ZADONU-833193 format. One record per residue (C-alpha): residue number from 1; residue in one letter; y, x, z. Coordinates in Angstrom, 1 decimal, decimal comma. Layout:
PT kedren drenro     c2     c1     c3
PT    NUM      a      Y      X      Z
...
// end
This chain:
PT kedren drenro     c2     c1     c3
PT      1      m    0,0    0,0    0,0
PT      2      t    3,5    1,2   -0,8
PT      3      r    5,2    2,5    2,3
PT      4      i    8,9    1,8    2,4
PT      5      a   11,6    3,3    4,7
PT      6      i   14,9    1,5    5,2
PT      7      l   17,7    3,8    6,5
PT      8      g   20,5    1,8    8,2
PT      9      g   19,9   -1,1   10,5
PT     10      g   23,1   -3,0   10,1
PT     11      l   23,3   -6,4    8,4
PT     12      s   22,1   -5,3    5,0
PT     13      g   19,3   -3,2    6,4
PT     14      r   18,0   -5,9    8,6
PT     15      l   18,2   -8,6    5,8
PT     16      t   16,5   -6,3    3,3
PT     17      a   13,7   -5,4    5,8
PT     18      l   13,2   -9,1    6,7
PT     19      q   12,8  -10,2    3,1
PT     20      l   10,4   -7,3    2,2
PT     21      a    8,3   -7,8    5,3
PT     22      e    8,0  -11,5    4,7
PT     23      q    6,5  -10,6    1,3
PT     24      g    3,9   -8,4    3,0
PT     25      y    5,3   -4,9    2,3
PT     26      q    4,9   -2,1    4,8
PT     27      i    8,3   -1,4    6,1
PT     28      a    9,8    0,9    8,7
PT     29      l   13,5    0,7    9,6
PT     30      f   15,6    3,6   11,0
PT     31      d   19,0    3,5   12,5
PT     32      k   21,1    5,9   14,6
PT     33      g   22,5    3,0   16,5
PT     34      t   21,0    0,5   19,0
PT     35      r   19,2   -2,7   18,5
PT     36      q   22,4   -4,6   19,3
PT     37      g   24,1   -3,0   16,3
PT     38      e   27,3   -1,8   18,0
PT     39      h   27,8    0,9   15,4
PT     40      a   27,5   -1,4   12,4
PT     41      a   30,5   -2,8   10,6
PT     42      a   28,8   -6,2   11,0
PT     43      y   29,1   -6,0   14,8
PT     44      v   32,9   -6,1   14,7
PT     45      a   33,2   -8,7   11,9
PT     46      a   34,3  -12,3   12,3
PT     47      a   31,3  -13,4   10,1
PT     48      m   33,3  -16,0    8,2
PT     49      l   31,7  -17,6    5,1
PT     50      a   34,9  -18,1    3,2
PT     51      p   34,5  -17,7   -0,6
PT     52      a   37,3  -20,1   -1,3
PT     53      a   39,9  -18,5    1,0
PT     54      e   38,9  -15,0    0,0
PT     55      a   39,5  -15,9   -3,7
PT     56      v   43,1  -15,1   -3,0
PT     57      e   42,3  -11,4   -2,9
PT     58      a   38,6  -10,9   -3,7
PT     59      t   37,1  -10,2   -7,1
PT     60      p   35,4  -13,0   -9,1
PT     61      e   32,0  -11,3   -8,6
PT     62      v   32,5  -11,3   -4,8
PT     63      i   33,5  -15,0   -4,8
PT     64      k   30,4  -15,8   -6,9
PT     65      l   28,1  -13,9   -4,5
PT     66      g   29,8  -15,7   -1,6
PT     67      r   29,1  -19,1   -3,0
PT     68      q   25,4  -18,1   -3,6
PT     69      s   25,0  -16,8   -0,1
PT     70      i   25,9  -19,9    1,9
PT     71      p   22,7  -21,8    1,0
PT     72      l   20,8  -18,6    1,4
PT     73      w   22,1  -18,3    5,0
PT     74      r   20,8  -21,8    5,7
PT     75      g   17,3  -20,7    4,6
PT     76      i   17,5  -17,4    6,6
PT     77      r   18,7  -19,1    9,7
PT     78      c   15,9  -21,7    9,5
PT     79      r   13,3  -18,8    9,4
PT     80      l   14,8  -17,2   12,5
PT     81      k   13,2  -18,3   15,7
PT     82      t   16,1  -16,9   17,9
PT     83      p   19,0  -19,4   17,9
PT     84      a   22,1  -18,2   16,0
PT     85      m   25,3  -20,2   15,4
PT     86      m   26,0  -21,3   11,9
PT     87      q   28,9  -23,7   11,4
PT     88      e   29,9  -25,5    8,2
PT     89      n   33,0  -27,4    9,1
PT     90      g   35,2  -25,8    6,5
PT     91      s   38,3  -23,8    7,3
PT     92      l   42,0  -24,7    7,9
PT     93      i   45,0  -22,8    6,7
PT     94      v   48,3  -23,4    8,5
PT     95      w   51,8  -22,0    8,5
PT     96      h   55,1  -22,4   10,3
PT     97      g   57,8  -24,4    8,7
PT     98      q   59,9  -21,4    7,5
PT     99      d   56,8  -20,0    5,8
PT    100      k   56,0  -23,0    3,6
PT    101      p   56,6  -21,1    0,3
PT    102      l   53,6  -18,9    1,3
PT    103      s   51,4  -22,0    1,1
PT    104      n   52,4  -22,7   -2,5
PT    105      e   51,7  -19,1   -3,4
PT    106      f   48,4  -19,4   -1,6
PT    107      v   47,3  -22,4   -3,6
PT    108      r   48,3  -20,7   -6,8
PT    109      h   46,1  -17,8   -5,9
PT    110      l   43,2  -20,1   -5,0
PT    111      k   43,3  -21,8   -8,4
PT    112      r   43,7  -18,5  -10,2
PT    113      g   40,5  -17,4   -8,3
PT    114      g   38,6  -20,4   -9,6
PT    115      v   38,8  -22,7   -6,6
PT    116      a   38,5  -26,3   -7,9
PT    117      d   41,1  -29,0   -7,0
PT    118      d   38,6  -30,9   -5,0
PT    119      e   38,0  -27,8   -2,8
PT    120      i   41,7  -27,8   -1,8
PT    121      v   42,5  -30,7    0,5
PT    122      r   46,0  -31,2    1,8
PT    123      w   46,2  -32,1    5,5
PT    124      r   49,3  -33,6    6,9
PT    125      a   50,4  -33,5   10,6
PT    126      d   48,3  -36,6   11,5
PT    127      d   45,2  -35,1    9,8
PT    128      i   45,6  -31,9   11,8
PT    129      a   46,1  -33,8   15,0
PT    130      k   43,0  -35,9   14,4
PT    131      r   40,7  -33,0   13,4
PT    132      e   42,1  -30,1   15,4
PT    133      p   43,8  -32,0   18,3
PT    134      q   45,1  -28,8   20,0
PT    135      l   47,0  -27,9   16,9
PT    136      g   48,5  -31,4   16,7
PT    137      g   52,3  -31,3   16,7
PT    138      r   52,4  -27,6   16,0
PT    139      f   52,0  -27,6   12,3
PT    140      s   53,4  -30,2    9,9
PT    141      d   50,8  -29,7    7,2
PT    142      g   47,9  -27,4    6,2
PT    143      i   45,2  -26,8    3,6
PT    144      y   41,6  -27,6    4,4
PT    145      l   38,8  -25,8    2,5
PT    146      p   35,7  -28,0    3,1
PT    147      t   33,1  -25,7    1,5
PT    148      e   33,4  -22,9    4,0
PT    149      g   31,8  -22,0    7,3
PT    150      q   31,0  -19,2    9,7
PT    151      l   28,3  -17,5   11,7
PT    152      d   28,1  -15,7   15,0
PT    153      g   27,5  -12,3   13,7
PT    154      r   26,2  -10,7   16,9
PT    155      q   23,8  -13,5   17,4
PT    156      i   22,6  -13,1   13,8
PT    157      l   22,0   -9,3   14,2
PT    158      s   20,0  -10,0   17,4
PT    159      a   18,0  -12,8   15,8
PT    160      l   17,2  -10,6   12,8
PT    161      a   16,0   -7,8   15,1
PT    162      d   13,8  -10,3   16,9
PT    163      a   12,4  -11,5   13,5
PT    164      l   11,5   -8,0   12,5
PT    165      d    9,7   -7,5   15,8
PT    166      e    7,7  -10,7   15,2
PT    167      l    6,7   -9,3   11,7
PT    168      n    5,6   -6,1   13,4
PT    169      v    8,2   -4,0   11,5
PT    170      p    8,6   -0,6   13,3
PT    171      c   12,3   -0,4   14,1
PT    172      h   13,3    3,1   15,1
PT    173      w   16,6    2,5   16,9
PT    174      e   18,8    5,4   18,1
PT    175      h   16,9    7,6   15,7
PT    176      e   19,2    9,6   13,4
PT    177      c   17,4   11,2   10,4
PT    178      a   18,3   12,5    7,0
PT    179      p   17,3   10,6    3,8
PT    180      e   15,5   13,7    2,6
PT    181      d   13,2   13,7    5,6
PT    182      l   12,2   10,0    5,0
PT    183      q   11,7   10,6    1,3
PT    184      t    9,0   13,1    2,1
PT    185      q    7,2   10,7    4,5
PT    186      y    7,5    7,4    2,6
PT    187      d    6,9    6,2   -1,0
PT    188      w   10,3    4,6   -1,3
PT    189      l   13,6    4,8    0,5
PT    190      i   16,2    2,0    0,6
PT    191      d   19,6    3,4    1,8
PT    192      c   21,6    0,7    3,6
PT    193      r   23,9    2,9    5,7
PT    194      g   27,2    1,6    4,4
PT    195      y   30,0    4,0    5,2
PT    196      g   27,5    6,4    6,7
PT    197      a   26,2    7,1    3,2
PT    198      k   29,6    8,2    1,9
PT    199      t   28,6   11,8    1,2
PT    200      a   25,3   11,0   -0,5
PT    201      w   26,9    8,2   -2,5
PT    202      n   29,8   10,2   -3,8
PT    203      q   27,7   13,3   -4,6
PT    204      a   25,4   11,4   -6,9
PT    205      p   25,5   12,7  -10,5
PT    206      e   27,4   10,6  -13,0
PT    207      h   28,4    8,2  -10,2
PT    208      t   30,6    5,4  -11,4
PT    209      s   32,2    4,5   -8,1
PT    210      t   33,6    6,2   -5,1
PT    211      l   32,8    5,0   -1,5
PT    212      r   35,5    5,1    1,2
PT    213      g   36,1    3,3    4,5
PT    214      i   38,8    0,8    5,0
PT    215      r   39,8    0,3    8,7
PT    216      g   39,9   -3,1   10,3
PT    217      e   40,9   -4,2   13,8
PT    218      v   39,5   -7,3   15,5
PT    219      a   40,2   -8,8   18,9
PT    220      r   37,8  -11,0   20,9
PT    221      v   39,3  -13,3   23,6
PT    222      y   38,0  -15,9   25,9
PT    223      t   39,9  -19,0   27,0
PT    224      p   38,5  -22,4   28,0
PT    225      e   42,0  -23,9   27,4
PT    226      i   41,5  -23,9   23,6
PT    227      t   39,0  -25,6   21,4
PT    228      l   38,9  -25,2   17,6
PT    229      n   36,4  -26,9   15,4
PT    230      r   36,6  -24,4   12,5
PT    231      p   38,1  -21,1   11,6
PT    232      v   41,9  -21,2   11,3
PT    233      r   44,1  -18,9    9,1
PT    234      l   47,8  -18,5    9,7
PT    235      l   49,9  -17,6    6,7
PT    236      h   52,7  -15,2    7,7
PT    237      p   54,8  -12,8    5,7
PT    238      r   54,0   -9,9    8,0
PT    239      y   51,1  -10,9   10,3
PT    240      p   48,5  -13,0    8,4
PT    241      l   45,8  -13,9   10,9
PT    242      y   42,4  -15,6   11,1
PT    243      i   40,9  -17,1   14,2
PT    244      a   37,1  -17,7   14,2
PT    245      p   36,0  -19,8   17,2
PT    246      k   32,6  -18,9   18,5
PT    247      e   30,5  -20,6   21,1
PT    248      n   31,5  -20,8   24,8
PT    249      h   35,3  -20,5   24,1
PT    250      v   35,2  -17,0   22,6
PT    251      f   37,5  -16,4   19,6
PT    252      v   37,5  -13,6   17,1
PT    253      i   40,9  -12,7   15,8
PT    254      g   41,6  -10,4   12,9
PT    255      a   44,3   -9,5   10,5
PT    256      t   44,4   -5,8    9,6
PT    257      q   43,2   -4,1    6,5
PT    258      i   44,3   -0,5    6,6
PT    259      e   43,7    2,3    4,1
PT    260      s   42,5    4,7    6,7
PT    261      e   39,1    6,2    7,7
PT    262      s   40,3    6,8   11,3
PT    263      q   37,8    5,6   13,9
PT    264      a   40,3    5,9   16,7
PT    265      p   40,8    2,9   19,0
PT    266      a   43,4    0,3   18,1
PT    267      s   47,0    1,3   18,7
PT    268      v   49,4   -0,5   21,0
PT    269      r   51,5   -1,6   18,0
PT    270      s   48,6   -3,2   16,1
PT    271      g   47,3   -4,8   19,3
PT    272      l   50,8   -6,3   20,0
PT    273      e   51,1   -7,6   16,4
PT    274      l   47,6   -9,1   16,5
PT    275      l   48,0  -10,9   19,8
PT    276      s   51,6  -12,0   19,1
PT    277      a   50,5  -13,7   16,0
PT    278      l   47,7  -15,4   18,0
PT    279      y   50,2  -16,6   20,6
PT    280      a   52,3  -18,1   17,8
PT    281      v   49,3  -20,3   16,8
PT    282      h   49,1  -21,8   20,3
PT    283      p   50,9  -20,6   23,5
PT    284      a   47,7  -21,2   25,6
PT    285      f   46,2  -18,1   24,0
PT    286      g   48,7  -16,2   26,1
PT    287      e   46,5  -16,9   29,1
PT    288      a   43,3  -15,8   27,3
PT    289      d   41,1  -13,0   28,6
PT    290      i   41,0  -10,0   26,2
PT    291      l   37,3   -9,2   25,9
PT    292      e   37,8   -6,3   23,5
PT    293      i   39,9   -5,0   20,7
PT    294      a   37,5   -3,2   18,3
PT    295      t   37,9   -1,2   15,2
PT    296      g   35,5   -0,7   12,3
PT    297      l   35,3    0,9    8,9
PT    298      r   34,3   -1,4    6,0
PT    299      p   32,3    0,5    3,2
PT    300      t   34,4    0,0    0,1
PT    301      l   34,0    1,0   -3,5
PT    302      n   37,0    1,6   -5,7
PT    303      h   36,5   -1,7   -7,6
PT    304      h   35,9   -3,7   -4,4
PT    305      n   32,5   -5,0   -5,6
PT    306      p   29,1   -4,2   -4,1
PT    307      e   26,7   -2,1   -6,1
PT    308      i   22,9   -1,6   -6,2
PT    309      r   21,8    1,8   -7,5
PT    310      y   18,3    3,1   -8,0
PT    311      s   16,5    6,3   -9,0
PT    312      r   12,8    6,0  -10,0
PT    313      a   12,6    9,8  -10,0
PT    314      r   13,8   10,0   -6,4
PT    315      r   12,1    6,8   -5,4
PT    316      l   15,4    5,6   -4,0
PT    317      i   17,4    2,3   -3,9
PT    318      e   21,0    2,2   -2,5
PT    319      i   22,9   -0,8   -1,4
PT    320      n   26,6   -0,4   -0,6
PT    321      g   30,2   -1,5   -1,1
PT    322      l   30,2   -4,9    0,7
PT    323      f   33,7   -4,2    2,0
PT    324      r   35,1   -6,9    4,2
PT    325      h   32,7   -9,5    2,9
PT    326      g   29,5   -8,4    4,5
PT    327      f   28,4  -11,6    6,0
PT    328      m   29,8  -13,6    3,2
PT    329      i   27,8  -11,9    0,4
PT    330      s   24,9  -10,0    2,0
PT    331      p   22,2  -12,6    1,4
PT    332      a   22,8  -12,7   -2,3
PT    333      v   23,2   -8,9   -2,6
PT    334      t   20,1   -8,0   -0,5
PT    335      a   18,0  -10,7   -2,3
PT    336      a   19,0   -9,0   -5,6
PT    337      a   18,1   -5,6   -4,2
PT    338      v   14,7   -6,9   -3,0
PT    339      r   13,9   -8,3   -6,5
PT    340      l   14,7   -4,9   -8,0
PT    341      a   12,6   -3,2   -5,3
PT    342      v    9,6   -5,4   -6,0
PT    343      a    9,7   -4,6   -9,7
PT    344      l   10,0   -0,9   -9,0
PT    345      f    7,2   -0,9   -6,4
PT    346      d    4,9   -2,6   -9,0
PT    347      g    5,8    0,0  -11,6
PT    348      k    7,7   -2,4  -13,8
PT    349      d   10,8   -1,6  -15,8
PT    350      a   14,0   -2,4  -14,0
PT    351      p   16,1   -5,0  -15,7
PT    352      e   19,8   -4,1  -16,4
PT    353      h   20,9   -6,9  -14,1
PT    354      d   19,7   -9,5  -11,6
PT    355      e   19,4  -12,9  -13,3
PT    356      e   20,1  -14,9  -10,2
PT    357      s   23,1  -13,1   -8,8
PT    358      g   24,4  -11,4  -11,9
PT    359      l   24,6   -8,1  -10,1
PT    360      a   24,1   -5,0  -12,3
PT    361      y   21,3   -2,6  -11,4
PT    362      i   22,7    0,9  -11,9
PT    363      r   20,3    3,7  -12,7
PT    364      r   21,1    7,1  -11,3
PT    365      q   20,6   10,1  -13,5
PT    366      d   19,0   12,6  -11,2
PT    367      k   15,7   14,5  -10,7
PT    368      a   13,0   13,9   -8,2
PT    369      v   13,2   15,6   -4,8
// end
């Protein structure tokens, strides 16, 4: 039987391992971090499933993958025995009165990104008050995007680890190893390290993309004074903000996207800006407990799309470049990678692209190790 090593136990690594193990393949997973996934970009993420809202900035390919991934998440979650929150109540975009021109621009970007008219629902003050009572009277109108949702990312990471245990997949947590070492011990290696694969990715011959990290800063707060029924985004000229409500009155708040590979803690300035914008959504957030302000590097390719590369000579498959859209697109991306892997394991010719997702399969031009 083909023996497969997966290097990187973040979200992509766990999803890839799960799908291959469910098909009966002999898998071993290796990660330098812990089972909880604290070192993974996914651990910091808000885990929103927002292909409509992200159409404002994301590429058409990413939006397509995001739409494909929501039903895939439903299926994955049904197969996980450990409970993990998945909410599909849509998302709400709001703004203060002086920022109303931003809403018109936002809608233009949505339509340019392919969001249909029936996916853009205008809520007036009474709609907001009825559906988000604690925002009632604070915003005169908003935009509701009904096709969106969210997950609890940390619960998903834990549930995936539990599922791998149930499938008897050896998971070597806190085990740092080089790809070359695994390639000598296993028949195939699937590299899912994200930013950790930067050196190997960028050194590949004839590589068509460059991997870098983009810094993000996210706060988690607790307050029983606030209840939100869906993720809320605040349009603001300087401090755009999203608030993702999790279970037990925990809220994940994010805004920043910084062209930096610094892994230093968040600065006082960025913390003030983030929490000031949160306070502007509702003053009760001023009494919230700050659980953490975390930073993370999103693995980003220069074209902002994910890529799946492979080398039959090196018996290597690489998945990378999910950027800030990890939870939103990972089911579609990893399912495409698994379909490629199965073809390669069976000795078949790899197609040029995946029919279901549309993702290209990029063949590396290098020699066997």
